[in-house]
Backbone as CSV, one residue per row, in Angstrom:
resi,resn,N_x,N_y,N_z,CA_x,CA_y,CA_z,C_x,C_y,C_z
1,MET,29.378,43.586,36.754,29.725,42.418,36.012,31.191,42.529,35.421
2,THR,31.753,41.440,35.101,33.109,41.504,34.526,33.122,40.739,33.297
3,THR,34.287,40.952,32.498,34.518,40.181,31.248,35.956,39.657,31.471
4,LYS,36.427,38.825,30.535,37.755,38.364,30.594,38.827,39.488,30.456
5,HIS,38.347,40.588,29.972,39.301,41.756,29.708,39.142,42.797,30.901
6,SER,38.325,42.486,31.844,38.176,43.396,33.033,39.513,43.607,33.714
7,PRO,39.690,44.665,34.483,40.923,44.814,35.272,41.226,43.597,36.116
8,LEU,42.438,43.243,36.193,42.868,42.037,36.967,42.361,42.130,38.411
9,SER,42.377,43.296,38.937,41.942,43.474,40.387,40.529,43.085,40.554
10,ALA,39.695,43.463,39.573,38.232,43.103,39.669,38.026,41.616,39.586
11,LEU,38.770,41.011,38.587,38.630,39.511,38.434,39.187,38.792,39.656
12,LYS,40.351,39.223,40.188,40.840,38.653,41.434,39.850,38.742,42.607
13,ALA,39.252,39.869,42.783,38.303,40.027,43.835,37.111,39.038,43.684
14,GLN,36.596,38.962,42.539,35.482,38.015,42.206,35.893,36.581,42.450
15,ALA,37.005,36.203,41.983,37.520,34.855,42.171,37.754,34.483,43.655
16,ALA,38.379,35.471,44.307,38.594,35.331,45.795,37.351,35.121,46.608
17,LYS,36.280,35.854,46.173,35.001,35.699,46.897,34.335,34.296,46.681
18,ILE,34.445,33.773,45.514,33.981,32.506,45.156,34.760,31.425,45.917
19,ALA,36.078,31.572,45.897,36.929,30.620,46.613,36.633,30.609,48.092
20,GLU,36.476,31.778,48.616,36.188,31.875,50.093,34.832,31.219,50.431
21,THR,33.849,31.439,49.578,32.551,30.822,49.791,32.705,29.284,49.752
22,LEU,33.464,28.745,48.760,33.587,27.328,48.676,34.271,26.742,49.923
23,LYS,35.339,27.410,50.355,36.116,26.910,51.487,35.241,27.042,52.781
24,ARG,34.535,28.100,52.909,33.680,28.201,54.087,32.609,27.108,54.128
25,ALA,31.978,26.827,52.943,30.941,25.755,52.826,31.641,24.432,53.183
26,GLU,32.823,24.203,52.616,33.514,22.935,52.896,33.807,22.717,54.372
27,ARG,34.126,23.830,55.080,34.376,23.760,56.499,33.121,23.757,57.332
28,GLY,31.898,23.931,56.696,30.693,23.866,57.452,30.366,25.209,58.105
29,GLU,31.050,26.276,57.644,30.758,27.603,58.150,29.497,28.217,57.502
30,LYS,28.932,29.209,58.220,27.781,29.909,57.651,28.217,30.664,56.354
31,ILE,27.388,30.586,55.353,27.658,31.288,54.076,26.374,32.005,53.629
32,ASP,26.455,32.822,52.640,25.394,33.629,52.078,24.160,32.706,51.807
33,ALA,23.035,33.115,52.284,21.826,32.355,52.120,21.526,32.050,50.683
34,ARG,21.915,32.936,49.766,21.612,32.710,48.368,22.254,31.394,47.844
35,PHE,23.332,30.975,48.459,24.063,29.915,48.017,23.948,28.603,48.949
36,ALA,23.610,28.873,50.156,23.688,27.793,51.210,22.814,26.649,50.794
37,GLU,21.577,26.849,50.390,20.669,25.717,50.122,21.246,24.873,48.989
38,LYS,21.673,25.455,47.924,22.153,24.646,46.820,23.536,23.894,47.200
39,ILE,24.329,24.595,47.897,25.570,23.891,48.375,25.300,22.721,49.289
40,ASP,24.355,22.910,50.231,23.976,21.879,51.121,23.431,20.669,50.307
41,ALA,22.599,20.939,49.270,22.005,19.844,48.433,23.171,19.110,47.695
42,ALA,24.204,19.884,47.323,25.371,19.238,46.548,26.297,18.454,47.392
43,ARG,26.177,18.543,48.749,27.134,17.755,49.616,26.947,16.244,49.447
44,SER,25.727,15.847,49.010,25.550,14.420,48.872,26.198,13.831,47.582
45,LYS,26.726,14.759,46.753,27.359,14.315,45.498,28.835,14.423,45.625
46,GLU,29.538,13.767,44.752,31.055,13.737,44.776,31.620,15.101,44.403
47,SER,30.911,15.864,43.520,31.451,17.101,43.133,30.374,18.183,43.220
48,PHE,30.894,19.419,43.052,30.073,20.628,43.156,30.209,21.392,41.873
49,LYS,29.173,21.854,41.357,29.186,22.694,40.066,29.009,24.108,40.417
50,VAL,29.998,24.916,39.988,30.073,26.294,40.286,29.769,27.056,38.916
51,GLY,28.798,27.965,38.943,28.536,28.803,37.763,28.951,30.157,38.075
52,ILE,29.723,30.771,37.094,30.218,32.160,37.187,29.630,32.872,35.994
53,VAL,28.792,33.885,36.236,28.218,34.707,35.204,28.986,35.985,34.966
54,MET,29.543,36.101,33.772,30.206,37.335,33.343,29.503,37.958,32.206
55,ASP,29.858,39.230,31.891,29.163,39.883,30.749,29.352,39.166,29.461
56,ASP,30.453,38.612,29.245,30.716,38.039,28.024,30.635,36.459,27.929
57,LYS,30.316,35.865,29.009,30.252,34.422,29.063,29.779,33.936,30.316
58,VAL,29.397,32.633,30.365,29.029,31.929,31.642,29.994,30.745,31.757
59,ILE,30.626,30.611,32.864,31.569,29.556,33.098,30.960,28.548,34.032
60,THR,31.139,27.249,33.780,30.665,26.265,34.652,31.883,25.381,35.022
61,ILE,32.174,25.253,36.320,33.319,24.445,36.757,32.754,23.368,37.653
62,ASP,33.085,22.134,37.343,32.656,20.959,38.087,33.867,20.589,38.982
63,MET,33.795,20.810,40.289,34.870,20.583,41.224,34.544,19.500,42.163
64,PRO,35.392,18.408,42.252,35.156,17.392,43.360,35.328,17.952,44.732
65,TRP,34.477,17.545,45.695,34.643,18.095,47.061,36.032,17.709,47.578
66,ALA,36.622,16.602,47.168,38.011,16.225,47.646,39.084,17.257,47.171
67,THR,38.807,17.788,46.023,39.739,18.833,45.463,39.551,20.141,46.292
68,ILE,38.299,20.451,46.559,37.970,21.703,47.385,38.616,21.558,48.717
69,ARG,38.525,20.389,49.365,39.156,20.204,50.652,40.639,20.277,50.563
70,ALA,41.247,19.722,49.567,42.695,19.547,49.502,43.430,20.831,48.956
71,THR,42.625,21.744,48.411,43.240,22.935,47.850,43.002,24.180,48.712
72,SER,44.057,24.986,48.812,43.948,26.223,49.646,42.896,27.212,48.990
73,GLU,42.511,28.151,49.876,41.588,29.154,49.281,42.343,29.987,48.144
74,VAL,43.602,30.178,48.360,44.374,30.998,47.317,44.498,30.119,46.105
75,GLY,44.756,28.860,46.245,44.845,27.947,45.108,43.503,27.880,44.264
76,LEU,42.366,27.797,44.962,41.099,27.797,44.339,40.853,29.108,43.625
77,ALA,41.180,30.209,44.230,40.986,31.589,43.699,41.871,31.655,42.403
78,GLU,43.061,31.156,42.388,43.848,31.250,41.232,43.322,30.369,40.121
79,TYR,42.789,29.302,40.433,42.251,28.393,39.412,40.967,29.079,38.776
80,ILE,40.149,29.564,39.678,38.901,30.334,39.111,39.353,31.510,38.285
81,LEU,40.273,32.228,38.723,40.744,33.528,37.995,41.185,33.054,36.616
82,ASN,41.979,32.002,36.565,42.472,31.521,35.163,41.333,31.063,34.318
83,GLN,40.372,30.426,34.937,39.159,30.071,34.079,38.481,31.338,33.535
84,MET,38.336,32.375,34.396,37.716,33.620,33.946,38.512,34.314,32.873
85,ARG,39.844,34.131,32.963,40.682,34.790,31.942,40.963,33.917,30.765
86,GLU,40.385,32.770,30.797,40.584,31.717,29.715,41.975,31.209,29.652
87,VAL,42.655,31.157,30.815,43.987,30.472,30.885,43.704,29.089,31.514
88,ARG,43.914,28.084,30.697,43.667,26.694,31.234,44.774,26.235,32.180
89,ASN,44.380,25.618,33.271,45.258,25.099,34.207,44.688,23.943,34.960
90,VAL,45.509,23.293,35.730,44.977,22.120,36.564,45.234,22.502,38.013
91,ILE,44.361,22.026,38.968,44.567,22.235,40.340,45.547,21.101,40.744
92,ASN,46.608,21.493,41.434,47.585,20.484,41.946,47.270,20.192,43.406
């Protein structure tokens, strides 16, 4: 588990994995079975809610599918990383 004070490399790796999963799901590629069912169910909605469990907090991010489609994997990872580190930003 991580906290907002965890090494940047650990937080980056966690954020990158989440972003990769979101982009793979958006493209219709096979993803981890633990997440596939919930993501498939969320496809009928305009947005997708991502929960990130850390040792010191739980983060919930509500992201529209349109934003996931329009944002690169790197951009999503950066946004998620900033949320984990409590740096507020907007996806462009």
